N, C-alpha and C positions, 0 to 999 in steps of 0.2 A: 504493500500500500504506500509506504513512504517513498519507494522508488517511483511509483506512478505519479505521486504528487510532485516529486522533484522534476520529473520529465515535463509535467504540465506547466510548472513554473518556468522551466527553461524555455519551453516553446513560447510562453507568454512574453518573456523577456525578449526573445528573438523578434517576435511580431512588433513589439513596441520599438525596438531598435530599427527594424526595417522601415516602419512608418516614419521615424525620425529622419532616416537617411533619405527617403523619398521626398519628404518636406524640404530637406536641405537642398536636394538637387533642384527642386522646383523654385525655391524662393530665395536662396542665398546667392550672392554674387550675381552673375549674369542671369541665372535662374531659368534659362530656356532649355528645352530639350525637344528632340524630334518625337513626334507622336504625342504631344502634350494632351491633345483632346481625344485620344483614341477611345477612351471610355466615357468621357463626359459629353462629347459631341462628335462621334466618329465620322459623320458625313461633312464636317466643316470644310476640309480641304477640297473635297470633290465639288462642293457647292461653289466655292470661290473660283475654282478652275472653270466650271461650266458657265458661271456668270461672266467671267472675263472673256471666255470664248464667244459668248453671245454678243457682248458689246463690241468685240473686235470684228465680228462678222458684219455688224451694222456700220462700224467705222474702223477700218484697218489702221488708221493713223493714231489710234489710242495707245498702242503698245508702248511706244517711246514715252509719251506723257505719264503713263502709269509707273513705268520704271523711274522716270525723273522725279515723280512725286514722292516715291519711297526714299530716294536719295536725299531730296530736300528735307524730308521729315527727319531722317536720321542725323543729318548734319546740324540740326538745331534742337537742342535739348534731348537728343537721342531718339531712338525709334519708339515714339510714344503716341503717334497719330496726332500730335499737336498741330500739324499743318492742315488737318481736316476741319478744325474748329472754325466756325463762321463767326463773323461779328467784327465791329470796328476795332482796329488796333491789333488784330491777330496776325499770325504768320501768313495766313491765307491772303491777307490784304497787302502784304509787303511787296515792294517792287519786283524782286526776283521771282515771286510766286504768282503774280497776276496772270501769267500765261499758262499756269498749270491747268491741266484738263484730266478728266477721268474720275472726278468725284462721284458722278452718278453710278459708275460701275462699282465703286467701293460701297456706296450707300445701298445699292441693290443687293449686293452679296450679304451685307450686314442684315438687311431686312429679312432675307430668306433664312439666314442662320438664326436670327432672333425668334422667328416663328417656330423653329424646330427646337432650339436650345437657348431659351431666354437667359440673358445675364451670364453667359459662359465664355463666349469668344470675343476677344478684344478687337477693336478697330485696328490697332497697331499690328496684330498678327494677320488680319485680313489684308492689310496693305503690303506686308512682307510677302505673303503668299501670292498676292496678285502680281507683284513685281516679277516674281519667279515665273509665274504662268505666262506673263506677257512675253518674256524672253523665249520660253519653250514654244509657245504658239507662233513665234516668229522664226523658228528654226534653230534656236539654241538648245543646249543640253540642259537637262533638269538637274536639280540638286535638292537635297533634303533641307527643308527650312526648319530650324529649331523654333518652337513656339512656346508660349507661356508669358508673353509680355502683358503688362497692364497699360491702360491708356493714361496719358498725362492729363493734369487738370489746369495747366498753364500754357498760354500761347501768346507770345509777345512779338509783334511785328518787327520791331527794330532789331531783334536778334537774328532775323533772316538776312540782314544786310551783310553778314559775315560769310555767306555762302560763296563757294567758288564762282568766279565771274568769267565772262567771255574774253576779257583782256588780261587775265592774270598771267604773270610770268611763271616759268617753271618753279622758281624759288618760292613764289607766293603760294602756288598750288601745293608744293611739298610741305610747306608750313601748315597749311590748312588741313591737309590729309594726315600729317604727323600728329596734329593735335587730337585727332580722332582715332589714333592707334593704327593708322594705315601707312604703309611704306611706299616707296617710289614705284615699285612694280604694281602695287594695288592702284596707284594713281593712273598709270598708263592703261592697265587692264580695264578699270572702270570707265575711263574716258572712251574706251572702245564701245561702251554702251550707246554712244552716239551713232552707231551703225543703224539704229532705228529711231534716232532723234531728229528734231527739227530746231530751227532757230528763227527769230524775227530778223528781218533784214537790217534793222537798225543796230543790231548787236555786232555787225561787222562792216557797216557802211563806210566807216573811216578807212577801211583797208582797200576799198575799191573806188571810193570817191574822195579824193584828197588833193587839194590844190597844190600841196607840196610834194606830190608824188604818191603813187600807190605803194602798197606794202611789197617790198622787194622779195619777200619769201613766197609770194604767189606766182604760180606758173603764168607767164604773160598770156599764153594761149587760152587760159581759163577765164581771164577777165571779161571778155565779151559775153560769155555765158552767164557769169555772175551778174553783170549789169543788166542783162536781159531779164533774168528772173527776179532781180531786185532793183526796179527803177527807183530813183530817188523820191518819187512821189508816193511810194507805198512802203514806208518804213516798218509798218506792222505786219506786212505779208510774211508768212512763214515758209521756209524752204528746208529741204532735206540736208542733214549734215553729212550724209553718205550718198553723194550724187549717184543716181541711177540704181540705188539698192536700198532704199529707205524702209522697205517692208521685210527685209531679209536680215536675220542676225548672222552676219558673216564678217570676214576680215577686210573687206574692200575699204573700210574706213581707214585702216592703217596704210593700205596701198595708196590711197589718195594723199596721205601725209607725205609719203616718199616722193610723190610727183609734184609736191607744192600745191596740192588742191584741197588742203584743209580749209574748212569754211571759217571757223573761229580762230582768232589769234591764239587763244589758250590751247587749241588743238594743234595748230601748226608748229608751235614752239616745242612740242614733244619730239618732233623730228630734228629741228635745228639745234636743240640743246644736246650737248654730248652726254649728259647724265641720264637722259631718257631715250636717246636714239636707239640704243641696243635693245631695249624692251620693245620698241616699235618694230624693229627688225625681227625679233624673236616671235612676235605674235602675228606676223604675216601668215604664219601657218595656222590653218583653221582649227585643227584638233587641239593643240595646246591652248589656244585662246579660249575656246568654249569650255574646256575643263577648268582652267584657272579662273575664268569669270565667275563660275559658281562658288569657288573657294573664297574669292574676294568679296562676293556678295554676302556670304555667311558672316564674314568679319564686319561688313557694314551693318547687317541686320542686328548685330549684338552691341552696337554703339549705344551707351547710356540707357540700357534696358531698365524699365521699372517693373518691379515685381512686388508681390505682397501688398502691404499697406502703402507703398509708394505711389500707387495709382488706383484706377478703377476700371470697371468694364462698362463702357458707355452704352446706353440704350440706343442712341443714335450717334453716328460718328461726327456730326457737325456741331454737337453741343455737349458741354459737360453736364453730368447728371445733376 
């Protein structure tokens, strides 16, 4: 009898310890793990994917914006969906974010998940999953997204002004990425996400319309094309950052940099700067680029993650509970 009681006590202690370990994995430190919702909302990831797929079917140009939205979210206060919060003075209203699109896709996925698993899945996780799915649906490789983030309760527009900009030098880009725990290789890899991105003409107008001379790093034979798609009278018109391949997640973006056909100054300097040129050359190869992109995205998605009492699970993504 005593032996049986001892065994029961040992089992009980083991169960308590196991629960403590699970809680530690979920809530301490970064606190995310793959399959976080496997028991609480097992259909969450498939709902996000099918929703993103539906929106891309209606508007194929949304893949890049959804990926960009995730990046802009994580670089300000971490990956906490603060960029989704609407209202005066929020990140969403800041200059760098005024051109963000894809909010409807995130809201749609959230509504479907809330109907099935109310109060369980965060908007931050939905955004991270949607970014992955946008890449995959554009021809990129998939990666496992760690989930378990909480949504932030603060969104301050002025903080978004520190986001990487279209005219940043390599040194400035390195500093901004380093501050988020990302290295130079991550910088080049993630810039490669521009393969499905777009830009407003005004972001690079000074490179092609300048009374003191055009940017010498631009291929001269490319100038007529740029001026045709970006007339000076249409500064808000948006154009592909990967000319001729904006709907396909591939390495032609890097090939354009080698030819002097990068659209943004911040992109083209990745080739002209010796410290980043080697990575551009390395990722001209499709296989390595697609594999490494997923690894760098996992690093991005764990920037400043909020867990436990640090955040909440929003009922709707555009407003704090």
